N, C-alpha and C positions, 0 to 999 in steps of 0.2 A: 713310507716304504712298507710294502706288504711282506709278510712272512709266509704267505701262501705259496705252496710249490706249484710250479708250472704244470699245466695239463699236457703240454707238448714238450717233453724234455729233449726230443730229437730235433726240434726246430733250428737250433743253432749249429747242428752238425753239417759238415760239407757233404753234398750229394744225398741229403736226406729227402729232398723234394722230388716229386714225381716228374717234374719237368727235366730233371737231369738224366733220367733213364730213357734210353732209346729203345726201339723195338728190337728185341733179341729173339729170333726164332730158335726153337729147340726141336728136338726130334719129334715132339708131338704136334708142333704147329708148322714145321717146315714143309713147303710144297715146292715143286719145280717152278722155275721162271716161265712166264708166258702162259698162253691159254692151254687148257687141258685138251687132249685129243677128242675129236667128235665121237660120241658114243655110238656103238653099233650093237646089234643083236639084243641080248637081254639087258644091257646097259641102257640102250635107247628105249626099250619097253618100260623100264623102271623109272625113267627120268620124269614123266609127268606126275607120277605118284610121289616121287621124292621131292619135287618142287612144291607140291601141295602140302606135304608133311612139313617141310621147312617153313612154309608160310603159317601153317596152323600152330607150329611151335614158336612162332615169333622169332625165327632165326633165319629169315630170308637173306641170302647173300647180296652184296652190294650190286652185283650185276643183274640180279633178279632171277637167275636160274643157275642150276648146277651144270648146265651145258657149257657155261663160260667161266665157271669157278671151280677150282680144285677142292676136293673134299680132303680136309686135313687128316693126318693119321689119328689124332685124338677123336675127331668126329666119327671116323670109320670104326674105331674100336668101341666107342660109346654106343653107336647105333647097333653094332653087332650084338653087344651085350644086352642092350635094351630089347632087341628083337627076340633073343633067347629067353630073357626073363618074362617078357610079355606073352610069349608062346606058352611058357609053363603055367602062368596064371590063367591064360585063356583055357587051357585044358582043365584046370580046376574049376573055373567058372562054368565051362560047358558040362562037366560032370554034375555040378550043382544044378544046372538048368535041367538036365535030363532027369534028375531026381525030384523035380518039382520045386526048384528054388525060387520061382516067382520073378518079380521084376528086378531084385538086386542081382541075381545071377544073370539075367538077360542083359542088364546094363553093363555089368562087368565083362560079359562075353563080347558085347559090341565095342566097348572102349578098348579092351585088350586086343581085339582083332585089328582095330584101326591103328593102334600104336605098333603092334607087331608088323603089320604090312608096311606102314610108313617108314619105320626105322630100318626094316630089311631093305626097302627100296633105296634109301640113302646109302646103306652099306654096299648094295649091289652097284650103284653108280660109282662109289669110291673104288671098289674092286676093279670095275671096268676101266676106270682111269688109270689105275696102277698097272694093269695088264698091258695097256696100249702105250704107256709112256716109256 
């Protein structure tokens, strides 16, 4: 008999395994049932950029496009915050580039521009879905 303590003390507890937990939506992941409304106007214009951004971030929805998938409230807020943050860093990188910052400032400007545009596009699609639902 070993006197060594178990590395998994929760193993014997009821309900401690992941298999016992069902999917529980909360206010950050809850979306309406069914398909989202078809995008129009600026939502439709942002959709190709949003889909490309989701693929680039390795976060492609199961349906393949945000046209057929709801943007969760968590994703909407995260993308809006990311767009604002990337825009602020973009301004700093652009100022550095204008002052002769060289390739680091140019790289930062390009990366921040792509992140700001992509995350803003996902947020725009999410807002368009909310407005039409």
